[in-house]
PAZA-708872 format. One line per 10 residues: number of its first residue (from 1); their letters; for each residue x, y, z of N, C-alpha, C, O. Coordinates in steps of 0.1 Angstrom, whole numbers. Atoms other than C-alpha are relative to their C-alpha. Layout:
// PAZA-708872
NUM> a> X/Y/Z/X/Y/Z/X/Y/Z/X/Y/Z ~ ... .
This chain:
// PAZA-708872
1> mltrrvipcl> -14/0/-6/1001/-2596/1725/0/7/8/-9/13/13 ~ 1/-11/-14/1011/-2577/1749/22/3/-10/32/-4/-10 ~ -11/-3/6/1038/-2554/1728/10/5/13/7/7/25 ~ -6/-2/-14/1073/-2543/1746/2/16/-6/-5/20/-15 ~ -1/-14/4/1083/-2508/1741/15/5/0/21/7/10 ~ -11/-16/2/1112/-2486/1728/0/16/11/-8/26/13 ~ 1/-14/-10/1123/-2460/1753/11/7/-3/22/5/1 ~ -19/-9/-1/1149/-2430/1742/-1/4/18/-10/4/27 ~ 1/-11/-14/1159/-2414/1774/13/15/-3/23/18/-10 ~ -4/-22/9/1170/-2373/1773/5/2/22/-3/7/31 .
11> dtrdgrvvkg> 4/-7/-4/1187/-2371/1802/9/18/3/18/22/-3 ~ -2/-16/0/1193/-2334/1811/1/6/15/-3/3/27 ~ -9/-7/-6/1212/-2307/1821/-3/13/7/0/7/17 ~ -6/-12/9/1212/-2268/1824/-12/6/-15/-14/17/-21 ~ 12/-2/12/1184/-2271/1796/3/-8/-10/-5/-9/-19 ~ -7/5/13/1208/-2294/1773/-6/-13/11/-11/-13/22 ~ -1/15/-2/1207/-2331/1774/13/-1/-1/18/9/-6 ~ -8/4/-8/1235/-2345/1785/2/-15/-3/-8/-21/-6 ~ -3/6/-3/1255/-2377/1783/16/-3/1/26/3/-3 ~ -18/10/-11/1287/-2402/1804/3/-8/-4/2/-11/-16 .
21> vrfqglrdag> -1/12/4/1298/-2428/1806/-1/-9/18/9/-5/25 ~ 5/2/-13/1287/-2445/1840/2/11/10/11/13/19 ~ 11/-10/-6/1268/-2414/1851/14/9/-2/12/21/-4 ~ -20/-12/-2/1313/-2396/1852/-6/8/-16/-16/6/-23 ~ 2/-3/13/1318/-2373/1820/-11/3/-8/-14/-5/-17 ~ 9/-1/2/1291/-2357/1813/2/14/-18/6/25/-18 ~ -5/-8/5/1292/-2343/1776/-15/10/-6/-27/8/-5 ~ 19/-6/13/1263/-2318/1753/4/-10/-9/15/-13/-13 ~ 3/6/9/1244/-2343/1731/-15/9/-5/-24/2/-10 ~ 9/-10/7/1218/-2316/1719/-17/9/5/-19/10/17 .
31> dpvelaarye> 10/-4/-6/1184/-2299/1723/-13/-12/8/-18/-22/3 ~ 13/13/-6/1156/-2321/1748/-10/2/-14/-9/-5/-24 ~ 12/-6/12/1128/-2305/1723/-2/-9/-10/-11/-18/-11 ~ 0/2/14/1144/-2312/1688/0/-15/-1/-4/-21/-11 ~ -6/13/0/1158/-2348/1704/-15/-4/-2/-20/-10/-11 ~ 23/6/-7/1116/-2353/1716/-7/-4/-5/-15/-14/-4 ~ 13/-4/16/1103/-2341/1683/5/-14/-4/-2/-24/-3 ~ -3/13/9/1131/-2370/1662/-7/-14/14/-6/-24/7 ~ -7/16/-2/1128/-2402/1684/-13/5/-2/-15/9/-14 ~ 21/-2/0/1085/-2394/1688/0/-4/-22/-5/-13/-28 .
41> aegadelvil> 0/0/17/1091/-2391/1646/3/-15/-4/-4/-23/-10 ~ -4/11/3/1110/-2420/1645/-1/-12/6/9/-20/8 ~ 8/14/-10/1085/-2448/1665/4/6/13/-7/5/19 ~ -1/1/-15/1096/-2439/1700/-15/-3/6/-25/2/0 ~ 13/-1/-5/1067/-2451/1724/-5/2/14/-15/1/21 ~ 2/-13/-13/1074/-2433/1754/14/8/0/24/1/-2 ~ -14/-7/-12/1105/-2407/1769/-3/-2/9/-14/-5/14 ~ -8/-5/-5/1122/-2401/1790/6/10/7/17/9/4 ~ -9/-10/-4/1136/-2374/1807/2/-4/18/-6/-9/26 ~ -7/3/-12/1159/-2374/1837/12/13/0/21/13/-7 .
51> dvsatteera> -3/-5/1/1172/-2344/1848/15/-2/17/15/-3/29 ~ -11/10/-8/1206/-2356/1862/11/12/12/22/9/15 ~ -4/-6/-9/1216/-2330/1886/-5/9/11/1/16/19 ~ 11/-6/-10/1184/-2318/1902/3/-7/17/2/-3/29 ~ 3/3/-24/1190/-2343/1937/19/6/5/22/12/16 ~ -14/-6/-4/1231/-2332/1938/-1/10/3/4/12/15 ~ -1/-15/-3/1228/-2297/1938/-17/6/7/-19/17/8 ~ 11/2/-15/1193/-2303/1963/-9/16/-10/-11/28/-7 ~ 11/-15/1/1170/-2281/1937/-10/-6/-4/-8/-17/1 ~ 14/2/3/1131/-2290/1923/11/-7/-24/20/0/-30 .
61> haletvravr> 2/-7/7/1134/-2303/1888/-4/4/-16/-14/0/-22 ~ -1/-10/9/1140/-2279/1860/-10/-5/-12/-9/-11/-23 ~ 19/-1/6/1097/-2274/1850/0/9/-15/-9/11/-23 ~ 3/-12/14/1106/-2249/1821/5/-13/-10/-3/-16/-19 ~ -4/11/12/1124/-2280/1799/-15/-16/4/-15/-27/-1 ~ 13/9/-3/1093/-2303/1810/-13/3/-9/-22/-4/-13 ~ 19/-7/5/1064/-2277/1795/1/-1/-16/-7/-4/-25 ~ -1/3/14/1087/-2277/1766/4/-9/-13/7/-5/-24 ~ -2/13/1/1094/-2311/1759/-19/-1/-3/-25/3/-13 ~ 15/2/4/1057/-2319/1762/-11/9/-13/-21/4/-19 .
71> ralgipltvg> 5/-7/13/1048/-2288/1736/0/-8/-12/-10/-10/-19 ~ -6/13/9/1065/-2314/1713/-5/-9/4/-15/-1/3 ~ 0/10/-5/1055/-2343/1725/-17/-4/1/-24/4/5 ~ 7/5/1/1026/-2368/1721/-5/-15/0/-16/-21/1 ~ -5/21/-16/1038/-2407/1735/1/10/10/4/22/10 ~ -7/-6/-18/1040/-2405/1776/11/5/0/19/2/-9 ~ -4/-4/-6/1060/-2388/1791/-1/-4/18/-10/-4/26 ~ -11/7/-13/1087/-2405/1823/7/14/8/19/14/11 ~ -11/-13/-9/1100/-2371/1842/7/-8/17/1/-10/28 ~ -3/-4/-20/1126/-2377/1876/12/8/-3/17/13/-13 .
81> ggvrgvadav> -14/-10/-1/1153/-2360/1892/-9/15/9/-17/24/7 ~ 9/-14/-12/1142/-2337/1922/-9/-1/4/-17/8/6 ~ 18/-4/-5/1114/-2354/1934/3/-2/14/11/-11/16 ~ -2/1/-10/1111/-2350/1969/-10/-2/10/-10/-5/22 ~ 14/5/-7/1077/-2353/1978/-14/-1/-11/-14/-1/-23 ~ 11/5/9/1043/-2359/1966/-7/20/-3/-19/21/-6 ~ -3/-13/7/1048/-2313/1958/6/-1/-14/3/1/-26 ~ -14/0/12/1078/-2317/1938/-15/-7/-18/-18/-1/-28 ~ 9/12/6/1049/-2352/1919/-11/11/-2/-6/18/-10 ~ 4/-16/7/1028/-2322/1911/5/5/-4/10/1/-15 .
91> alleagadkv> -6/-5/18/1044/-2299/1894/6/-3/-12/5/6/-21 ~ -3/6/13/1061/-2325/1868/-8/4/-7/-7/12/-17 ~ 14/7/6/1024/-2339/1863/-5/8/-8/-9/5/-19 ~ 2/-11/8/1014/-2302/1853/2/9/-4/-4/20/-3 ~ -11/-10/4/1040/-2287/1838/-3/-14/-15/-4/-11/-27 ~ 10/9/12/1027/-2324/1815/11/-12/-2/13/-16/-13 ~ -2/9/5/1048/-2353/1823/-11/-15/9/-14/-16/21 ~ 13/6/-3/1022/-2384/1823/8/-14/11/6/-26/9 ~ -3/15/-11/1041/-2409/1854/12/7/-1/19/11/-10 ~ -14/-10/-10/1067/-2394/1877/12/-8/4/8/-18/8 .
101> gvntaavrdp> -12/9/-2/1102/-2411/1883/8/7/15/14/18/17 ~ -15/-5/-11/1120/-2413/1919/14/-9/7/14/-21/10 ~ -4/11/-12/1150/-2424/1939/9/-4/7/12/-16/10 ~ -3/0/-10/1170/-2410/1964/-9/-1/12/-7/-7/23 ~ 6/-8/-10/1141/-2392/1981/-16/-20/2/-23/-24/11 ~ 6/23/-2/1122/-2436/1979/11/-6/9/7/-14/17 ~ -9/8/-12/1153/-2446/1999/9/3/11/17/-3/19 ~ 2/-3/-15/1155/-2426/2021/-12/1/9/-13/-5/20 ~ 20/2/-5/1113/-2420/2029/-7/-16/-10/-17/-16/-17 ~ 6/10/10/1106/-2454/2013/-20/1/2/-27/-1/-7 .
111> glltslssrf> 16/-6/6/1066/-2444/2021/-6/13/-7/-17/19/-7 ~ 0/-9/11/1073/-2419/1996/-7/-3/-14/-13/4/-23 ~ 7/3/11/1063/-2443/1974/-16/0/-3/-23/4/-12 ~ 10/0/-6/1033/-2454/1991/-8/13/-3/-18/9/-8 ~ 9/-19/1/1016/-2412/1989/-4/-3/-11/-15/-7/-16 ~ 7/1/17/1023/-2410/1954/-10/-13/-6/-16/-10/-16 ~ 2/2/9/1010/-2439/1946/-14/6/6/-20/11/-3 ~ 11/-1/-3/978/-2432/1967/-14/17/-3/-25/20/2 ~ -3/-14/0/976/-2396/1955/0/-1/-20/-6/8/-26 ~ -2/4/14/982/-2408/1916/-1/-6/-7/-2/-5/-20 .
121> gaqcvvlsvd> 5/10/13/975/-2438/1908/13/-7/-2/24/-2/-6 ~ -23/5/1/1009/-2465/1910/1/4/-18/9/14/-18 ~ 3/5/18/1005/-2467/1867/11/17/1/19/21/-7 ~ -12/-13/11/1024/-2429/1875/9/-3/9/18/2/2 ~ -13/4/-8/1051/-2440/1900/2/-9/-4/-4/-20/-3 ~ -10/7/-3/1082/-2454/1887/9/2/5/15/13/4 ~ -11/9/-8/1105/-2469/1907/16/4/-4/20/-8/-7 ~ -14/5/11/1145/-2463/1890/6/-2/11/5/4/22 ~ -5/11/-11/1164/-2485/1908/18/0/-9/20/-3/-21 ~ -16/-9/8/1206/-2471/1899/8/-16/7/10/-18/19 .
131> aaaqpeggwr> -7/16/-5/1221/-2508/1907/17/-2/-6/22/-3/-17 ~ -12/5/7/1257/-2515/1908/10/-17/14/12/-21/25 ~ -10/14/-2/1277/-2548/1909/7/1/6/16/9/3 ~ -8/0/-9/1291/-2557/1940/10/-15/-5/8/-24/-13 ~ -11/14/3/1323/-2583/1943/-5/-7/0/-7/-13/-11 ~ 8/12/-8/1302/-2607/1964/-10/-6/-6/-18/-14/-1 ~ 12/7/9/1281/-2616/1938/-11/16/2/-7/27/7 ~ 13/-17/-4/1247/-2585/1939/0/3/-10/4/-2/-20 ~ -1/-12/0/1240/-2556/1934/-4/9/9/-17/9/10 ~ 4/-16/-8/1236/-2523/1959/-10/14/-12/-8/17/-24 .
141> avvragtept> 7/-12/5/1210/-2493/1949/12/8/1/20/5/10 ~ -7/-13/-12/1232/-2461/1953/-12/7/-14/-19/4/-24 ~ 12/-16/-3/1213/-2427/1951/10/9/-9/19/7/-17 ~ -4/-15/4/1223/-2390/1944/4/-1/-17/12/8/-20 ~ -4/1/15/1227/-2400/1903/17/-3/3/28/4/2 ~ -9/10/-3/1249/-2426/1912/10/2/7/17/-8/5 ~ -11/-5/-9/1277/-2411/1939/-3/-5/14/6/-3/22 ~ -5/2/-11/1266/-2424/1970/-3/-11/-2/-10/-13/-12 ~ 6/12/5/1262/-2460/1974/-6/0/12/-4/9/21 ~ 10/3/-10/1237/-2474/1999/3/-17/8/14/-23/7 .
151> vrdavawave> -1/20/-6/1234/-2513/2017/-15/-3/0/-22/-9/9 ~ 15/11/3/1201/-2522/2001/5/-3/-6/14/4/-10 ~ 1/2/9/1202/-2540/1982/-8/-5/-10/-18/-12/-9 ~ 13/-1/14/1188/-2538/1945/-10/-5/-1/-20/0/2 ~ 12/4/4/1167/-2561/1934/-10/-7/16/-18/-16/14 ~ 12/6/-4/1148/-2569/1970/-9/21/2/-20/27/4 ~ 5/-12/-3/1146/-2532/1972/-11/2/-16/-23/5/-16 ~ 11/-2/12/1129/-2530/1936/-16/-10/7/-27/-5/7 ~ 10/8/-7/1107/-2558/1953/-10/8/12/-22/7/12 ~ 4/-6/-2/1100/-2536/1978/-7/9/-2/-18/7/4 .
161> gerlgageil> 4/-1/10/1091/-2514/1958/-11/2/1/-17/11/8 ~ 10/4/6/1062/-2528/1940/-10/-5/12/-22/-7/10 ~ 9/8/-12/1048/-2541/1975/-11/19/2/-23/22/0 ~ 3/-15/-7/1046/-2497/1989/0/8/-13/4/19/-13 ~ 8/-8/14/1033/-2486/1954/5/6/-15/2/15/-22 ~ -8/-3/15/1056/-2486/1924/-8/-7/-7/-15/-15/-2 ~ 8/2/8/1038/-2491/1892/5/-3/-10/0/-9/-19 ~ -4/7/7/1066/-2496/1875/15/2/6/17/8/16 ~ -13/0/1/1106/-2502/1872/13/4/-5/21/-6/-8 ~ -11/-2/7/1133/-2485/1858/19/0/6/26/9/11 .
171> ltsvdrdgtq> -7/3/-3/1160/-2505/1860/17/4/-5/22/-1/-15 ~ -16/6/11/1202/-2498/1854/8/0/12/10/4/24 ~ -15/-3/-8/1232/-2509/1860/7/11/-6/8/15/-18 ~ -10/-14/2/1258/-2481/1866/4/-4/-6/4/1/-17 ~ -11/3/9/1284/-2506/1854/1/3/-8/11/10/-11 ~ -8/-2/11/1278/-2506/1821/-13/18/-6/-14/20/-18 ~ 7/-16/6/1253/-2467/1815/16/4/-13/28/1/-13 ~ -8/-5/7/1269/-2452/1788/12/-11/-6/19/-3/-13 ~ -9/12/4/1294/-2485/1778/-3/-3/-11/6/-5/-19 ~ 1/10/10/1276/-2498/1752/4/-16/3/1/-23/-7 .
181> agydlalvda> 4/10/-1/1281/-2530/1765/-7/-14/3/-6/-26/6 ~ 16/12/-6/1252/-2547/1769/-2/1/13/6/0/23 ~ 8/6/-14/1225/-2549/1795/5/-12/7/10/-22/3 ~ -6/14/-15/1234/-2572/1826/-11/-6/-2/-22/-1/2 ~ 18/9/1/1207/-2596/1819/4/-9/10/1/-20/6 ~ -1/2/-16/1216/-2607/1852/-7/12/9/-9/8/20 ~ 1/-6/-4/1204/-2579/1863/-13/2/-5/-19/12/-1 ~ 12/-3/10/1175/-2580/1841/-9/-13/5/-21/-11/6 ~ 3/5/-5/1167/-2607/1853/-6/-7/12/-16/-14/14 ~ 1/-2/-15/1170/-2607/1887/-11/2/9/-16/-6/17 .
191> vasrvrvpvi> 10/-12/4/1145/-2579/1889/-15/-4/-9/-23/6/-7 ~ 6/-1/13/1117/-2591/1860/-3/-10/8/-14/-9/12 ~ 11/0/-3/1113/-2621/1878/1/-9/16/4/-20/20 ~ 8/-9/-17/1103/-2607/1915/-8/6/4/-10/9/16 ~ 6/-13/5/1082/-2581/1901/-8/-12/-6/-6/-24/-9 ~ 9/1/6/1050/-2581/1890/-2/8/-12/-7/4/-22 ~ -1/-6/6/1055/-2552/1876/5/8/-14/4/-2/-20 ~ -9/4/16/1073/-2540/1838/7/9/11/4/17/20 ~ -9/-4/0/1101/-2535/1842/10/3/-14/14/-1/-25 ~ -12/-9/17/1125/-2509/1820/14/-3/-1/20/6/3 .
201> asggartgdd> -18/8/3/1162/-2526/1813/4/20/-6/-1/30/-12 ~ -8/-16/4/1185/-2492/1810/17/-9/2/20/-18/10 ~ -12/-7/-8/1224/-2488/1811/4/-16/-12/-1/-28/-12 ~ -11/5/11/1249/-2503/1779/-5/-9/-18/1/-18/-25 ~ -1/2/11/1228/-2504/1748/12/5/-8/18/16/-6 ~ -2/-1/11/1244/-2509/1716/-5/-2/-16/-8/7/-25 ~ 17/1/11/1223/-2524/1687/-10/-4/7/-13/-5/19 ~ 13/-2/-5/1193/-2531/1688/-6/-20/7/-17/-23/11 ~ -5/7/-2/1203/-2566/1696/6/-1/15/11/-12/16 ~ -3/-4/-3/1212/-2557/1723/-17/-2/8/-19/-10/18 .
211> lvrairagad> 14/-1/-10/1171/-2551/1736/-3/-14/-2/-2/-24/6 ~ -3/15/6/1168/-2580/1715/-2/-13/21/-11/-16/30 ~ -1/10/-18/1185/-2605/1749/-7/9/12/-13/2/20 ~ 6/-3/-11/1173/-2574/1777/-20/-2/4/-25/-1/15 ~ 6/6/-3/1140/-2586/1767/-3/-13/3/-10/-19/12 ~ 7/14/-2/1137/-2617/1762/8/-7/19/5/-18/25 ~ -4/2/-18/1158/-2616/1804/-11/3/4/-14/-1/15 ~ 19/-5/-8/1121/-2600/1811/-7/9/0/-19/10/1 ~ 4/-11/2/1124/-2568/1806/-12/0/-10/-13/-7/-19 ~ 13/-3/5/1086/-2550/1797/7/7/-16/3/5/-27 .
221> aalaasifhd> -2/-6/10/1108/-2528/1774/11/9/4/12/14/15 ~ -8/0/0/1139/-2515/1765/6/14/3/1/20/-6 ~ -5/-16/3/1160/-2475/1773/7/-7/-3/9/-19/-2 ~ -10/-3/11/1184/-2463/1753/4/14/0/-7/19/0 ~ -4/-11/1/1202/-2428/1752/15/1/-12/15/9/-21 ~ -13/0/3/1237/-2432/1739/1/-1/-22/5/7/-30 ~ 1/8/11/1232/-2452/1706/-9/10/-6/-6/13/-18 ~ 7/-4/8/1203/-2430/1699/3/18/1/-5/27/-5 ~ 0/-18/5/1217/-2392/1702/17/-7/-7/15/-4/-18 ~ -10/1/6/1256/-2406/1689/-6/-8/-14/4/-14/-19 .
231> gvatiasvkr> 1/10/11/1236/-2425/1656/5/-6/-5/9/-6/-17 ~ -4/10/-3/1250/-2454/1668/-12/-13/-15/-10/-21/-24 ~ 11/7/3/1216/-2466/1659/-17/7/-1/-19/17/6 ~ 10/-8/-1/1178/-2456/1652/-14/-11/10/-16/-23/12 ~ 8/13/-6/1147/-2465/1671/-10/-4/-10/-20/-11/-7 ~ 2/7/7/1137/-2472/1639/4/-18/-5/-2/-27/-10 ~ -8/12/9/1161/-2500/1629/0/-10/12/-1/-22/11 ~ 1/12/-14/1160/-2513/1669/-12/-3/0/-17/-11/8 ~ 24/7/1/1120/-2520/1661/1/-5/-14/-9/-9/-20 ~ 10/15/10/1130/-2540/1631/7/-4/2/7/-13/-6 .
241> tlaaagiair> -6/16/-2/1158/-2563/1645/-10/-1/13/-14/-11/7 ~ 5/0/-1/1132/-2564/1675/-18/-12/-10/-22/-23/-7 ~ 1/8/4/1107/-2576/1650/0/-11/-7/-8/-20/-8 ~ -5/10/5/1127/-2595/1632/3/-17/7/6/-28/3 ~ -6/12/-12/1134/-2616/1668/-9/-5/0/-8/-16/6 ~ 16/4/-6/1095/-2622/1669/-10/1/13/-21/-3/17 ~ 7/-7/-9/1092/-2600/1697/-12/11/-4/-8/21/-9 ~ 5/-11/6/1056/-2580/1691/5/16/6/3/17/18 ~ 2/-18/0/1063/-2536/1691/-5/0/-9/-6/-7/-19 ~ 13/-6/7/1038/-2514/1679/14/11/-15/25/16/-15 .
251> p> -5/0/8/1045/-2505/1647/9/20/2/16/24/-7 .
């Protein structure tokens, strides 16, 4: 039976973990190495690191943070932020990433997904889709850490991203990010029902029940940050909730 994954996320800036609400009002949330080691010990299946200021500051990802986390970590590691081309991906993989996340640069140049997939394999390429709900219905993709809207329909972009070579979709509801109001289940369903690659639901988790709902909506994995950083829930408690709901997990 296919097991579902619980993935904590470390949003980083200047070598520290930060967290905000809807990508704004960032506050310090701890040391990335300490948190990474703790989450692995608690049973995390994978870890995601996103350098939230790399793109807006027009710089590459802080590689020293990736190297330090990799030394403390044995589980798979996805790293995103500041990836503009193949050379940036190479640097992240050499620093210890197992998969590379790309968002803004792929929207600017969709062919980047094909270039990355051809070079490293689709299993290494994660398309991060930050989606904002629209008054008229549906969702639009936003880029540059949620600061710049695009004309791209978020669901259609996820479908195109798969076609171009992405092996996984990291799907974040901008409206739910950091709110602990629950995942946008309609968004999860809209994307998961249209793509064949795994979808990671992100944005809005508060309890293990939220992760249950996201997986039942079609997500292959659920990502969370605030609830783990703030001690609202632990990875172990979330996994117990998933198991009690009949969802197959890794112990």
